[in-house]
N, C-alpha and C positions, 0 to 999 in steps of 0.2 A: 896653645895656652888657654884659649877661650873654653875649650872642652873641660878643662879642670875646674874652671869657675862654675860651669853648668853643673858638673858633678857635685861640687861643694855646696851649691845652692840647693840642689835636690836633697842632699844629705841633711842640710840644716832645716829644710822644710818638711822633712820626714816623707819625701815622696820618691826616694831613690829605690829603684828595683832593678834586678837583673832580668833581662829578657833575651833569651836565646832564640835563634831562628827556628822556624817550623821544621826544617830539615833535621836538626838535632833532636827535637822532641819526637818527631815521627819515627826516627830511627830507633831510639831507646824504648819506645812503647809499641813497636811493631805496627806502626801506622794508626794507632788508636788516639793519639793526641790530636786536639783540635787545631785548625789553622788559626791565624791571628784574628780574622773576622769572627770565626766561631767562638773563640775564646772571649772576645769582647762582648758578643751577644750573650754568652753564658754569664758574664759579669752583670749585664743588664738585668738578668733574671733575678738578681738579688734586690732589685728595686721594687717598691710597692706597685708601680705601674710600668713594668718593663717594656711592654709593646709600644707605648708612646715614644720612648726614646729610641728604641730599635728602628721604628719607622722613620724618625727624623734623621738618624745617623746612617742607616744602612739600606734605605730604599734605593732601587736602581736609578731613579730620577734625581735623587738628592745626594748620592754618595760622592761628594766633592772634597770632603775634609780628609787630610792625611790620617792614617790610623792612629798615630801617636797623639794627635789632637782629639780624636774620638775617645781614646783611653783617658785623657785628662778630663773630658766632659763627663764621662761615666764616673770617674773618681769624685768629681765635684758633686754630682747628684747623689752618690752614695754617702758622702760626707754630710750632706744636708739631712740625710736620714739617720745619721749617727753610725754609719757603717764604713768599713775600710775596703779598698780594692784589693 
């Protein structure tokens, strides 16, 4: 039941998105689709200073956050610049 509340909350907050696993994306694009980390790094490229956030989130010594939390941070940074993820 808790999952439904999370989905409803995301929908109300306009942050609901469908994310399929990399295997699906890779299959339908002949292996050309990015993996999740590559996709998140590509999203960082939409920021005015992408390298700073990439270094914070994805450096080998600092990569401790789950990727879904990294996505939320990127979304917040994009919103600050008036952009959507």
